[in-house]
Each structure stands twice: as C-alpha cells, then as structure tokens.
Wavefront OBJ file of the C-alpha trace (Angstrom):
o trace
v 217.213 76.267 -43.865
v 218.876 77.984 -41.621
v 221.760 79.139 -44.865
v 218.054 81.007 -45.916
v 217.261 82.256 -43.548
v 220.466 83.348 -42.335
v 220.026 85.139 -46.137
v 216.183 87.062 -44.775
v 217.327 88.219 -42.082
v 220.556 89.821 -43.740
v 218.906 90.578 -45.723
v 215.640 92.297 -43.870
v 217.746 94.104 -41.230
v 219.367 96.250 -45.170
v 215.420 96.354 -45.788
v 213.134 96.106 -43.175
v 210.783 97.230 -44.681
v 209.898 95.508 -47.689
v 206.799 93.326 -47.133
v 208.038 90.247 -49.293
v 211.203 90.531 -47.349
v 209.183 90.468 -43.620
v 206.772 87.463 -45.155
v 209.764 85.939 -46.205
v 211.379 85.454 -43.174
v 208.493 85.049 -40.528
v 207.675 81.714 -43.300
v 211.408 81.124 -43.543
v 211.857 81.892 -39.274
v 208.742 79.580 -38.338
v 209.861 75.955 -40.691
v 213.146 76.158 -39.000
v 212.040 76.700 -35.874
v 208.859 73.557 -36.109
v 212.038 72.103 -37.586
v 214.817 72.086 -35.192
v 212.251 72.255 -32.559
v 211.387 68.654 -32.749
v 215.118 67.503 -33.781
v 215.565 68.717 -30.270
v 212.818 67.461 -28.913
v 214.068 63.925 -30.229
v 216.750 63.727 -27.652
v 215.300 65.335 -25.304
v 213.455 62.105 -24.898
v 216.566 60.424 -25.460
v 218.331 62.085 -21.885
v 214.867 61.129 -20.503
v 215.430 57.742 -21.106
v 219.199 57.716 -20.281
v 219.445 60.505 -17.952
v 222.303 59.401 -15.644
v 224.775 58.284 -19.161
v 227.816 60.072 -19.617
v 226.855 61.544 -22.745
v 223.827 63.325 -21.452
v 226.309 66.913 -20.957
v 227.077 66.441 -24.220
v 223.088 65.907 -25.872
v 222.800 68.931 -23.833
v 224.902 70.930 -25.813
v 224.286 69.931 -29.269
v 220.326 71.042 -27.946
v 221.690 74.123 -26.322
v 223.006 74.687 -30.142
v 219.688 73.505 -31.817
v 218.037 75.974 -30.055
v 220.072 78.462 -30.290
v 220.408 78.011 -34.504
v 216.310 77.704 -34.420
v 216.043 81.573 -32.871
v 214.899 80.200 -30.180
v 216.806 82.085 -27.194
v 214.325 81.333 -24.259
v 214.398 77.110 -25.475
v 218.772 77.503 -25.529
v 219.059 79.822 -22.776
v 217.435 76.716 -20.579
v 218.765 74.097 -21.795
v 222.079 75.532 -21.899
v 221.528 76.655 -17.800
v 220.381 72.707 -16.661
v 224.394 71.759 -17.961
v 226.309 74.282 -15.975
v 223.270 73.557 -13.163
v 224.009 69.975 -13.286
v 227.376 69.405 -14.544
v 229.967 71.804 -13.120
v 233.389 71.798 -15.130
v 231.684 69.132 -17.508
v 234.509 69.534 -20.367
v 231.510 70.438 -22.873
v 230.616 73.587 -20.587
v 233.960 75.715 -21.816
v 233.093 74.479 -25.816
v 229.797 75.903 -25.157
v 230.687 79.251 -23.442
v 230.323 81.622 -25.680
v 226.833 79.879 -26.833
v 225.718 80.847 -23.350
v 227.268 84.311 -23.527
v 224.631 84.472 -27.052
v 221.835 83.197 -25.390
v 221.840 84.760 -22.450
v 221.970 87.973 -24.711
v 219.225 87.107 -26.443
v 216.936 87.262 -24.103
v 218.195 90.744 -23.091
v 219.917 88.970 -19.800
v 222.869 91.528 -19.943
v 224.570 90.408 -16.607
v 223.964 86.674 -17.511
v 226.442 87.839 -20.754
v 228.247 89.204 -19.859
v 229.493 87.589 -16.616
v 229.906 83.825 -18.954
v 231.594 87.059 -21.012
v 233.999 86.954 -18.745
v 234.898 83.046 -18.304
v 235.869 83.520 -21.913
v 239.528 82.830 -22.955
v 238.892 86.282 -24.059
v 242.584 86.871 -25.238
v 243.277 83.417 -27.042
v 239.884 83.623 -29.096
v 239.322 84.132 -32.514
v 239.565 88.546 -33.762
v 236.181 87.356 -35.936
v 234.672 86.617 -32.139
v 236.146 89.149 -30.335
v 235.176 91.874 -32.383
v 231.373 89.814 -32.425
v 231.555 90.905 -28.515
v 232.236 94.246 -28.870
v 229.407 94.878 -30.344
v 227.380 92.839 -28.175
v 228.718 95.296 -24.989
v 229.676 98.592 -26.455
v 227.940 101.626 -24.736
v 228.331 105.384 -25.990
v 226.419 106.439 -22.266
v 225.470 104.877 -19.101
v 222.318 103.012 -19.366
v 219.091 104.146 -17.464
v 219.413 101.359 -14.482
v 215.497 100.726 -14.167
v 217.373 98.820 -18.237
v 220.346 97.806 -17.087
v 221.531 97.332 -13.287
v 225.139 99.526 -12.064
v 226.568 96.054 -11.584
v 225.259 95.081 -14.421
v 226.856 97.599 -16.428
v 229.717 97.360 -15.376
v 230.692 93.379 -15.549
v 229.224 94.501 -19.398
v 232.405 96.794 -19.578
v 234.979 95.181 -17.998
v 234.066 92.484 -20.691
v 234.183 95.149 -23.121
v 237.942 96.642 -22.066
v 239.637 93.521 -22.243
v 238.059 92.863 -25.491
v 239.097 95.572 -26.614
v 242.961 95.171 -25.285
v 243.116 91.900 -26.725
v 242.471 93.548 -29.991
v 245.128 96.398 -29.704
v 247.816 94.846 -28.511
v 247.481 92.059 -31.628
v 246.023 94.753 -34.443
v 248.712 95.834 -37.172
v 246.490 97.997 -38.684
v 246.819 101.430 -36.693
v 242.834 103.069 -37.354
v 241.968 99.357 -36.099
v 244.186 99.772 -32.827
v 243.019 104.021 -32.426
v 239.156 102.539 -32.789
v 239.918 99.800 -30.072
v 241.900 101.841 -28.439
v 238.848 104.969 -28.100
v 236.241 102.066 -27.757
v 238.173 100.434 -23.808
v 238.688 105.007 -22.586
v 235.177 105.434 -22.967
v 234.501 102.943 -21.473
v 236.382 103.425 -18.521
v 235.870 106.483 -18.358
v 231.705 105.834 -18.555
v 232.587 103.573 -15.065
v 234.068 106.694 -13.793
v 237.679 105.673 -14.553
v 238.357 108.703 -15.813
v 242.277 108.932 -15.105
v 242.609 105.733 -17.183
v 241.018 106.916 -19.142
v 243.023 110.089 -19.715
v 245.380 107.471 -21.004
v 243.480 105.958 -23.986
v 242.690 108.555 -25.241
l 1 2 3 4 5 6 7 8 9 10 11 12 13 14 15 16 17 18 19 20 21 22 23 24 25 26 27 28 29 30 31 32 33 34 35 36 37 38 39 40 41 42 43 44 45 46 47 48 49 50 51 52 53 54 55 56 57 58 59 60 61 62 63 64 65 66 67 68 69 70 71 72 73 74 75 76 77 78 79 80 81 82 83 84 85 86 87 88 89 90 91 92 93 94 95 96 97 98 99 100 101 102 103 104 105 106 107 108 109 110 111 112 113 114 115 116 117 118 119 120 121 122 123 124 125 126 127 128 129 130 131 132 133 134 135 136 137 138 139 140 141 142 143 144 145 146 147 148 149 150 151 152 153 154 155 156 157 158 159 160 161 162 163 164 165 166 167 168 169 170 171 172 173 174 175 176 177 178 179 180 181 182 183 184 185 186 187 188 189 190 191 192 193 194 195 196 197 198 199 200 201
C-alpha cells in the first residue's frame, strides 16, 4: 500500500488536476492511514500495558515512524515529542532525529524542525539526505514575520548553510559546487551577513 501511495503521490505532483489520479490518491491515502493507525494502536496498547519495559523507547520510535509513513504528521510529532521528553538521551533518539525533523516540518513547525536539524550530524549524513534537507530549508527571500519568526528563519538558514557547506566540500561536479555555494551565499545575504555572502558569490 505504501509503495502504491508513493507512486500516486508522484503522479499527482506531475498532474495535480487529473481527477482520476486525485481520487485514487485519496482512496489509497485513506487505506494507508487506516492500516497504519491500526498497527500503531496495537503498539500503543502494548506501551500502556508495559510502560516500565525497557523496550518502550524503541516501540515509541517505531510508532512514530508508522504514523509518519501513514501520512499522519500530527500523530507522528506527538509520538516523537513524547519519546524525546520521556526518554532524553536514549540511544534510539539519535536514530530518529531525522524523522523528528520531518514530522515538525510536515506540521509546519519550521522552527522546531530547524532546531532538530541543527542537532543532526549533518556533515556525515548521506548526500541524498543532505540534498533533502536543503530542499526543506531553502528560501529565496525573507518570509513574512507572521509566517515564520525571525529567530526561526535564522535557524532554518543555519541548517541550510551547514548542509550546503557539507555538500560543496565533497562535490566533485563544478556545477553542483557552484549551485550549493550560491544557496549558502544567499542564506548569508538574507541573514544580513553581506560580507560572507560576497565571499561566496
């Protein structure tokens, strides 16, 4: 079901006005959420009955992942937040940090997403993950304060700059290096650091 949903999601992005694709996407999404919710409910029942078990943090991480895969971002964020708050420092948190970033971003909590992203070992992430982070936090202009507070925008730009720096250090293709150097320079410019932006431009 997840594979079928991903295929329809891609098709819908290419043809957003196609009525048949929209309907099929809706049907599969409902099916995915129903299945994911049922499995998550079983795990949650187990947690309630075994709240002192040492496996609870691992099960919470699994439940959060299930919700995320089922396109249920609010439930995923609530689960990951519980994991971080109830079991700070647990090793499983390091393994779920990227999912926490995505859960917050899907809930349009950009500041929380950026804060979580800054806690990642960005420099050692796979290149594909680094490129994905850039797409999450890429801004061409300063957003309206009503949409994103200045301090949150600053954190988002810091994530972007760190990620672009990591990409350019390993880039073998000159065009890719130029592209991500430009993104980093623009982020510096949007933050008001015109000197650093000038160096990169």
